[in-house]
C-alpha positions in Angstrom: 0.0 0.0 0.0 1.3 3.4 -0.9 -0.1 6.3 1.1 -0.8 9.4 -1.1 -2.4 12.8 -0.5 -3.4 13.7 -4.1 -6.2 16.3 -4.1 -5.7 17.0 -0.3 -4.8 20.4 1.1 -2.5 20.5 4.1 -1.5 23.2 6.6 1.8 22.5 8.4 2.7 25.1 11.1 6.2 25.9 12.1 7.2 24.5 8.7 10.1 26.9 7.9 12.7 24.7 9.7 13.3 21.3 11.4 10.4 19.0 11.8 7.8 21.2 10.2 9.9 21.6 7.1 10.4 17.8 6.8 6.6 17.3 7.2 5.8 19.9 4.5 8.3 18.4 2.1 7.1 14.9 2.8 3.4 15.7 2.3 4.1 17.6 -0.9 6.2 14.7 -2.3 3.1 12.5 -1.8 0.8 14.8 -3.7 -0.6 17.2 -1.1 -0.9 20.9 -1.7 0.8 22.5 1.3 0.5 25.7 3.2 3.9 26.2 4.6 3.3 28.3 7.8 6.1 29.8 9.7 6.1 33.0 11.8 9.9 33.1 11.1 10.8 34.1 14.6 13.7 33.1 16.9 13.6 29.9 19.0 12.1 32.0 21.8 9.4 33.4 19.6 10.9 36.8 19.0 11.2 38.6 15.6 9.4 37.3 12.6 10.1 36.8 8.8 8.4 35.0 5.9 11.8 34.0 4.5 12.0 30.5 6.1 8.5 29.6 4.8 9.2 31.0 1.3 12.4 28.9 1.1 10.5 25.7 1.8 7.8 26.6 -0.7 10.6 27.1 -3.3 12.0 23.6 -2.5 8.5 22.1 -2.9 7.9 23.9 -6.2 11.3 22.9 -7.6 10.4 19.3 -6.8 7.2 19.7 -8.8 4.8 20.2 -5.9 2.3 23.0 -5.0 2.7 25.1 -2.0 2.1 28.6 -0.6 3.9 30.5 2.2 2.1 31.9 5.2 3.5 33.9 8.1 0.6 33.7 10.6 1.5 33.7 14.3 -0.4 30.7 15.6 -1.1 32.5 18.9 -3.1 35.1 17.0 -6.5 33.7 16.1 -7.3 36.3 13.5 -4.1 35.5 11.6 -4.8 31.8 11.8 -8.3 32.3 10.4 -6.9 34.4 7.6 -4.4 31.6 6.8 -7.2 29.0 6.5 -9.2 31.4 4.4 -6.2 31.9 2.0 -5.8 28.1 1.7 -9.5 27.7 0.9 -9.5 30.6 -1.5 -6.6 29.1 -3.4 -7.4 25.4 -3.2 -11.0 25.1 -2.0 -10.5 23.3 1.4 -8.2 22.3 4.2 -8.2 18.6 4.6 -5.1 18.0 6.7 -3.5 19.9 9.6 -0.2 19.3 11.2 0.1 21.6 14.2 3.9 21.7 14.8 4.8 25.3 15.6 6.5 25.9 18.9 9.0 28.0 20.9 11.3 27.4 23.8 11.9 29.6 26.9 13.6 27.1 29.2 14.4 28.0 32.8 14.2 26.2 36.1 10.9 26.7 37.8 12.4 28.9 40.5 13.8 31.3 37.9 10.9 31.1 35.3 9.2 34.5 34.6 5.4 34.5 34.5 5.6 36.0 30.9 7.7 33.0 29.8 5.2 30.5 31.1 2.3 32.3 29.5 4.0 32.8 26.1 5.0 29.1 25.7 1.4 28.0 26.6 0.1 30.7 24.2 2.1 29.4 21.2 2.0 25.6 21.8 -1.4 24.9 23.5 -3.6 27.9 22.6 -2.0 28.1 19.1 -2.8 24.5 18.5 -6.4 25.1 19.6 -6.7 28.1 17.3 -5.4 26.0 14.3 -7.8 23.2 15.1 -10.7 25.6 15.6 -10.1 27.4 12.3 -10.2 24.2 10.2 -12.9 22.3 12.2 -16.1 23.6 10.7 -14.8 23.1 7.2 -13.8 19.5 8.0 -17.2 18.8 9.5 -19.0 20.2 6.5 -17.0 18.1 4.1 -17.1 15.0 6.4 -13.3 14.6 6.2 -10.4 15.8 8.3 -7.1 14.6 9.6 -5.3 16.4 12.3 -1.9 15.7 14.0 -0.9 17.8 17.0 2.6 17.7 18.6 3.3 16.7 22.1 6.7 16.0 23.7 8.4 13.6 26.1 9.2 16.7 28.2 5.5 16.8 29.0 4.8 13.1 29.0 7.7 12.2 31.2 9.2 15.4 32.5 12.4 17.4 31.8 14.2 19.8 34.0 13.8 23.5 33.1 10.6 23.0 31.0 7.6 23.6 33.3 6.1 25.9 30.6 6.8 23.6 27.7 5.9 20.4 29.5 2.6 21.8 30.7 1.7 23.0 27.2 2.6 19.7 25.6 0.7 17.6 28.1 -2.3 19.9 27.8 -2.5 18.9 24.2 -3.3 15.3 25.2 -6.6 16.5 26.7 -7.3 18.6 23.6 -6.6 15.6 21.3 -8.7 13.2 23.3 -11.8 15.4 23.2 -11.4 16.4 19.5 -11.0 12.8 18.5 -14.2 11.9 20.3 -16.1 14.9 18.9 -14.8 14.3 15.4 -15.7 10.7 15.0 -19.2 11.2 13.6 -17.9 13.5 10.8 -14.8 11.4 9.9 -12.3 13.8 11.5 -9.5 11.8 13.0 -7.2 13.5 15.5 -3.8 12.0 16.6 -0.6 13.1 18.3 3.1 12.8 17.6 5.8 12.8 20.3 9.0 13.5 18.2 12.6 13.6 19.2 14.9 14.9 16.5 17.9 17.1 15.8 16.4 20.6 15.3 17.3 24.0 16.5 15.1 23.2 19.5 17.4 20.3 20.6 20.8 21.1 19.0 22.3 22.2 22.3 21.1 19.2 24.3 22.7 16.3 22.5 26.2 15.2 21.3 27.0 15.4 17.6 26.9 11.7 17.1 23.4 11.5 18.5 22.2 14.4 16.5 23.5 12.7 13.3 21.1 9.8 14.0 18.1 12.0 14.7 17.2 13.7 11.4 13.8 15.4 11.3 13.0 13.3 8.2 12.8 10.2 10.5 9.6 11.6 12.2 7.7 12.5 9.0 6.6 8.9 8.1 4.6 8.7 11.4 3.0 12.1 10.7 2.1 11.0 7.2 0.6 7.8 8.5 -1.5 9.7 11.1 -2.7 12.1 8.5 -3.6 9.3 6.0 -7.1 8.3 4.9 -7.0 5.1 7.0 -5.3 6.6 10.0 -6.4 5.6 13.5 -7.8 8.3 15.8 -6.9 9.3 19.4 -3.4 7.7 19.0 -0.1 9.0 20.4 2.9 7.9 18.5 6.5 8.3 19.6 9.1 8.7 16.9 12.8 9.4 16.6 15.9 8.2 14.7 13.8 5.6 12.8 12.1 4.2 15.9 8.3 4.3 16.2 6.2 3.5 19.2 2.6 3.9 20.5 2.2 5.7 23.9 -0.8 5.1 26.1 -2.0 6.5 29.4 -2.9 3.6 31.7 -5.0 3.2 34.8 -4.7 0.2 37.2 -7.8 -1.8 38.0 -7.5 -0.5 41.6 -9.4 -1.8 44.6 -12.6 -0.7 46.4 -12.2 0.0 50.1 -15.0 -0.3 52.7 -16.1 3.0 54.1 -14.4 2.3 57.4 -11.1 2.2 55.4 -11.5 5.5 53.7 -8.4 6.7 55.4 -4.9 7.6 54.2 -3.6 4.8 56.4 -5.6 2.2 54.6 -4.4 3.5 51.2 -0.8 3.3 52.5 -1.4 -0.3 53.6 -3.0 -1.3 50.2 -0.9 0.9 47.9 1.0 -2.0 46.3 -2.3 -3.6 45.3 -3.8 -0.3 44.2 -0.8 0.4 42.0 -0.5 -3.1 40.5 0.3 -2.4 36.9 -0.4 -5.9 35.8 -4.1 -5.0 35.8 -3.6 -1.6 34.0 -5.7 -0.7 31.0 -6.0 2.3 28.7 -9.5 3.8 29.2 -11.3 5.0 26.2 -13.2 7.9 27.7 -13.8 9.8 31.0 -17.0 8.0 31.8 -15.3 4.6 31.7 -13.5 5.5 34.8 -16.7 6.5 36.6 -18.4 3.3 35.4 -15.5 1.2 36.8 -15.5 2.9 40.2 -19.3 2.6 40.5 -19.3 -1.0 39.5 -16.6 -1.8 42.1 -18.6 0.0 44.8 -21.8 -1.7 43.8 -20.1 -5.1 43.9 -18.9 -4.4 47.4 -22.3 -3.2 48.5 -24.2 -6.1 46.8 -26.2 -3.5 44.8 -27.4 -4.5 41.3 -27.0 -1.8 38.8 
């Protein structure tokens, strides 16, 4: 099977460099018309220039593809809406969205300024929401949409000096879970990539020999799969250096305690059993947790539901 995107229109944010550039080039090489979005600012979100996006558009055109440059700041909803309107005006629709744009303002929590926390959330989390919001109605009307948002191991697992970035990236899991649920009936599939690659965001963190293995192009196949017609939905994929994985949030089966044991002491006594990962499952929705706890309580009380 060959995955193609002929006739599809894609927006890739943060596509002037690194991962976004690789995703834009990859999608175009498989037939998509691509909006190459990049604010063109520094790694910390300062400045701004259309030059990086235009350079990627030129690469796509030279390879025989179709693309347009856009300099929207994803943290500005009016600019994001205008970007989507431009794509629709030129090509009629937006079928695919890869929300990849991001900035870094790393500092230990003790030294982190309020403005640096707010700005990183604004670009990563709110910016991703804006991009999804701007394409959502059109996808619903056409009964087709594929969205990939970008999380990070810094949020999933933690990383020193990235309270702002980690909070934003983990917030996207909640966004993805809900959008995947709400998009099912209109054939909108929403997934998430957790990439690790050699980009200007990571170049100072890894030795040269590791960076050589971690080309951004190694992430793009996972993004293309998650944007494809037969993609899953509500899936988190990890990718880096040619390795691919699926990431799940699990909950143990847990135990139900008699009311007399609703104490921290009883929890301490039973904590090994409560935390027994051999019983862990990935729940498919918020109400599943409620149903499980109520069923356990009813079984203890001998109540038939």
